[in-house]
BALOBA-1460 file (C-alpha; in Angstrom, 3 decimals):
// residues 81
<rec num="1" residu="m" x="-12.277" y="-13.877" z="-6.426"/>
<rec num="2" residu="l" x="-14.763" y="-15.960" z="-8.541"/>
<rec num="3" residu="n" x="-13.522" y="-18.528" z="-10.688"/>
<rec num="4" residu="g" x="-10.874" y="-19.064" z="-9.940"/>
<rec num="5" residu="e" x="-10.052" y="-14.675" z="-10.605"/>
<rec num="6" residu="k" x="-9.086" y="-11.862" z="-9.000"/>
<rec num="7" residu="l" x="-11.338" y="-9.055" z="-8.456"/>
<rec num="8" residu="k" x="-10.160" y="-5.675" z="-9.180"/>
<rec num="9" residu="l" x="-11.541" y="-2.090" z="-9.503"/>
<rec num="10" residu="t" x="-10.531" y="0.581" z="-11.081"/>
<rec num="11" residu="l" x="-9.290" y="3.731" z="-8.975"/>
<rec num="12" residu="e" x="-12.433" y="5.606" z="-9.825"/>
<rec num="13" residu="q" x="-14.752" y="3.655" z="-8.548"/>
<rec num="14" residu="l" x="-12.614" y="3.111" z="-5.097"/>
<rec num="15" residu="q" x="-12.479" y="7.664" z="-4.136"/>
<rec num="16" residu="g" x="-15.200" y="7.396" z="-2.339"/>
<rec num="17" residu="y" x="-13.833" y="4.581" z="-0.269"/>
<rec num="18" residu="l" x="-10.916" y="6.101" z="0.123"/>
<rec num="19" residu="r" x="-12.958" y="10.364" z="0.286"/>
<rec num="20" residu="e" x="-14.696" y="8.825" z="3.830"/>
<rec num="21" residu="n" x="-12.734" y="6.688" z="4.759"/>
<rec num="22" residu="h" x="-10.234" y="10.080" z="4.359"/>
<rec num="23" residu="r" x="-7.129" y="7.778" z="2.310"/>
<rec num="24" residu="d" x="-5.724" y="6.323" z="5.472"/>
<rec num="25" residu="a" x="-3.205" y="4.331" z="5.317"/>
<rec num="26" residu="e" x="-5.408" y="1.330" z="5.453"/>
<rec num="27" residu="s" x="-7.840" y="2.402" z="2.185"/>
<rec num="28" residu="l" x="-5.012" y="3.756" z="0.420"/>
<rec num="29" residu="l" x="-3.524" y="0.033" z="0.819"/>
<rec num="30" residu="t" x="-6.480" y="-1.895" z="0.344"/>
<rec num="31" residu="a" x="-7.653" y="0.550" z="-3.063"/>
<rec num="32" residu="a" x="-3.626" y="-0.705" z="-3.863"/>
<rec num="33" residu="r" x="-4.407" y="-4.263" z="-3.650"/>
<rec num="34" residu="l" x="-7.778" y="-3.751" z="-5.662"/>
<rec num="35" residu="t" x="-6.705" y="-1.690" z="-8.351"/>
<rec num="36" residu="g" x="-2.776" y="-3.381" z="-7.980"/>
<rec num="37" residu="d" x="-2.073" y="0.438" z="-8.415"/>
<rec num="38" residu="e" x="1.589" y="1.127" z="-7.059"/>
<rec num="39" residu="e" x="1.123" y="4.539" z="-6.367"/>
<rec num="40" residu="l" x="-1.487" y="3.781" z="-3.482"/>
<rec num="41" residu="v" x="1.382" y="2.182" z="-1.884"/>
<rec num="42" residu="r" x="3.847" y="5.206" z="-2.370"/>
<rec num="43" residu="e" x="1.431" y="7.570" z="-1.053"/>
<rec num="44" residu="a" x="1.181" y="5.839" z="2.086"/>
<rec num="45" residu="a" x="4.508" y="5.571" z="2.593"/>
<rec num="46" residu="r" x="4.386" y="9.290" z="3.143"/>
<rec num="47" residu="r" x="2.033" y="10.077" z="4.771"/>
<rec num="48" residu="f" x="2.361" y="7.307" z="7.521"/>
<rec num="49" residu="p" x="5.682" y="7.249" z="7.366"/>
<rec num="50" residu="q" x="6.073" y="5.299" z="10.820"/>
<rec num="51" residu="d" x="3.836" y="2.424" z="9.559"/>
<rec num="52" residu="a" x="4.960" y="-0.685" z="9.503"/>
<rec num="53" residu="h" x="2.260" y="-2.144" z="7.777"/>
<rec num="54" residu="v" x="3.117" y="0.405" z="4.811"/>
<rec num="55" residu="h" x="6.310" y="-0.409" z="4.591"/>
<rec num="56" residu="l" x="6.088" y="-4.744" z="4.712"/>
<rec num="57" residu="e" x="3.405" y="-3.788" z="1.857"/>
<rec num="58" residu="l" x="5.811" y="-1.571" z="-0.300"/>
<rec num="59" residu="a" x="8.735" y="-3.891" z="0.120"/>
<rec num="60" residu="m" x="6.902" y="-6.206" z="-1.276"/>
<rec num="61" residu="k" x="5.516" y="-4.998" z="-3.867"/>
<rec num="62" residu="a" x="7.285" y="-2.354" z="-5.152"/>
<rec num="63" residu="s" x="8.624" y="-2.953" z="-8.695"/>
<rec num="64" residu="g" x="12.423" y="-1.413" z="-7.918"/>
<rec num="65" residu="i" x="14.968" y="-3.022" z="-5.613"/>
<rec num="66" residu="a" x="15.941" y="0.886" z="-4.048"/>
<rec num="67" residu="e" x="12.861" y="0.680" z="-2.652"/>
<rec num="68" residu="k" x="11.964" y="-2.120" z="-1.615"/>
<rec num="69" residu="q" x="15.822" y="-1.511" z="0.277"/>
<rec num="70" residu="q" x="14.231" y="1.610" z="1.696"/>
<rec num="71" residu="a" x="10.848" y="-0.183" z="3.059"/>
<rec num="72" residu="i" x="13.610" y="-3.057" z="4.504"/>
<rec num="73" residu="a" x="15.397" y="0.026" z="5.794"/>
<rec num="74" residu="v" x="12.113" y="1.232" z="7.758"/>
<rec num="75" residu="l" x="10.885" y="-1.574" z="8.615"/>
<rec num="76" residu="s" x="14.413" y="-2.911" z="9.993"/>
<rec num="77" residu="a" x="15.107" y="0.243" z="11.385"/>
<rec num="78" residu="n" x="11.646" y="0.564" z="13.759"/>
<rec num="79" residu="d" x="11.845" y="-3.360" z="15.335"/>
<rec num="80" residu="p" x="10.750" y="-3.138" z="18.474"/>
<rec num="81" residu="e" x="13.841" y="-5.927" z="19.389"/>
């Protein structure tokens, strides 16, 4: 943050980072946070369906209620307790 402003990058600026990290879950979530692009979170959910961090991000950031509920269901199903 600079002077209270969020850092915002474009997907084009992050393509090298995504490529170098093989579009793993962490790099996709990082890119989604820096660009605000929900589609990157969805890609992470498709590629890493059991990753709790991915589904937590989807539950918090998805714009649709059904998508949020589905992410919460995945989190609940994977809860060891």
